[in-house]
Structures are given as structure tokens and as C-alpha cells.
N, C-alpha and C positions, 0 to 999 in steps of 0.2 A: 428508582435508579439513582445511584450515587452520582452527584455532579462533581466534576473535578475541574478546577479553574487553573488557568495557566500561571497566575501569580508572577507577573512581570517577566514573561518570556520575551526573548528577542525573536523577531520574525525576519527571516532572510528573503521570504517571498510571500506575497499576499494576492488574493483574488478579491472580488467584491465582498465575499462573506467569510473567507477563511484565511488564517495565517499559518505558515509553515515554520516550525522551529527545528531544533535538533535534539535527539535523545541525549540525556545526561545519565550518569551512573545513579544519581539520586531519584530517577524517575520510576522507581519500583511501584509507586502507587498508580501511576498512569498505565504502566505495563500490566499490572494486575487487573486494573479496571477493564482494559481492552481484551487481553489474551486470557483473562480469567472468566470471561463471559462466554457461556456455552453457545449462545446464539451466534457469536462471532466465530468461534473456533470449530463449530460443527462441520464446516466445509474445508478446514485447513489442516486437520490432523485425523488420523485413523480412529482414535478413541472418541473424538468429538469434543474433548475437553483437555486443555493443557493442565499438567500438574504445576505446582509452584516452582519446581526445578525447571520445567520446560519454559515457563514464563520468564524466569531469570536468564535462561540460555538464549531465549529469543531476544531479550533486551541486550545481552552481550553481543549477539550477532549483529544487531543494528549498530551498536557502538563500534564494533570492529570494522563493519563495512564503511562507516564514516572515516575511521582512522586510515584504513588501507586504500579505499577507493573514492573517498569524498562524496559518498552517497549513502542513503539509507531509506527505509520506509519511514519518512519523517513524521513526527507527531504533528497533528493538525488541530487547530483551535478555531472556534467560532468567534469572529471579530466583534459581533454584537454584544455578547454576554460573557466572553472569555472561557466558555466551556470547552473541555476536551472533546473532540469529535471522534478521533481515531488516528489512523496513519495512512499516508499515501506517499509513494516514492519509487525509488529505483534500487536495483541490485544487479551485479554482474550476471549475465546469462551465458553468453559464449563469446568468441573472439570478436565478433562484429555487431553484437547487440546487447542491450541492457533490458532487463525485465521490469515492467511497470506493474505495480500492485497497490491495492488499497484494502484496508480493514477498517470499517466504520462501526461505531456503536449503534445498536438498533434504533435509538431515538432519532438518528439522522438518516435512516434508510428512506428511500423513495421520495426524496426532496431535492434531488439534483446535486447534493454535496459530493458524491463520488465522481460524477461527471466533471463538475467544476474543478475539483482538486486534481483529478487525473489529467485534464486538459492543460492545466498550469504546469504539471510535472512533465508532460510531453514537450511543451514549449521550452521548458528549462533544459530537458535532456538534449534536444537538438541544438540548443544555443550554447551549451556548456561542455559537451562531450563530443569527441570525434567518432560518431556512430552514423550508420546509414539506416538503421531500423531499430524499432522497439519490439519486444516480445511480451506477451501476456498470456495468462491461462486462468482457468477457473475450474472448480469442482464440477463434474458433469451435471449435478442437480442444481447448481446455483444459477438459476435463470436471471436473477437480477444483475449479477456480474456479467453474464453473457450479453444482456441488453446494453449495459453501459459500454462495454468494449465495442460492440457493433455500432453504437451511436457515435463513439469516438472515431470510427473509421477503421478499426482493426478488422482484418480478414482472417477467418479461420483457415489454417493451413494443414490441419491434421490433429493428431493426439500425441501426447508425450507422457511417459510414466512419471508420476509425482510421488517420490518415496514417502513423504509424511502421511499421505492418505492411502498409499498402496494401490492407487487407481490410475488409469489412463485419463488424463485431463485434456479437454480441447485446448489447442495452442493457437495463438493468433499472432499476426505480425502487422506492424504499421511501418511503412517505408517513408523515409524522409522525402519531402517534396522534391520531385525531379528524379527520383530513383525508380528503377524498374525491377 
């Protein structure tokens, strides 16, 4: 596996083990490392693998989300050794909620990184945006993401069509404390 270091990134948020940065136009190596990995993309697109153009479009989407909405699926780095882990963050979902999502490199699966990063993003979302709930979803076969979302306290509320895979994905909600 190729190791990608953050090389003097600025972190706007940290947990015990990870730091959150913001995507830059020059981050094509990070984008290719993550969204060019078939193990990562098998659950997020119909073909199972992003083309180079799709990887660059995904990076542009994150840059645009930051510009327009001040959020993105932020690049995440391991604080102990500066390695790129993947991304975790937010994007607009509907008028009263944001969508939480995470894509991690396989070397960081099953070690609590998705939970740790997502928990920090949840706290950030409710502290920085005027929302009452968060939404999340996952590929129907992605049991690891299902486990993380349930552990975070998300409740499955049904299914929703996800155009990139062409499938109905389980959809979850997490209400801000005090909301019904």
C-alpha cells in the first residue's frame, strides 16, 4: 500500500488519533489514493471502481462543497505518523439535515477510526450548523458501515435510492439531543 503523508497540513479539528484538514486542488495524489482504491469504491459506485475522471470529479465536488457550504468529506490523517487515512465529513442532504459520510483506506478498517472520526464530525455538525438531524446511508452489503452507524446511535428509517450505485441503500437518521 502506498503511504501518503500530510506534509505540513493544517488541522481545523483533531481527535486523539486523527486530524481533519481540507481538500486542496493539489490533492490529486490523495484523491487517487483513496477513490482509486477498488476496495474503497466497491460500495460507492455501480462499476465498483472510479475512473481517473470520476476521481477528479469527486475531488472537485469536495472543493465545491467547501466553497458553497463550508463543508466537505474532509481528508483525515493519522496524528501519530502523518499518514493519510481517508475522508470523513458532511454534505448537504435536504432542507433540514446534513449527510454524514466516511471513506477510509483498508489499512485503517476495523480499528475504530471511522467511529472516532464520525463522532467528531457529528459534534462539529451540531455545534456549527443550524440543523436538527444528521442523515447517513450505506451500500446494502457494507456491514462494517452499518455497524459504525448503529454504534454512533443512528436509527435506520428506511431506504433511499442512491444514483451512483443504482441501488436502494439503507438510510439512517440521528436527531440532535432534545429533538423528537
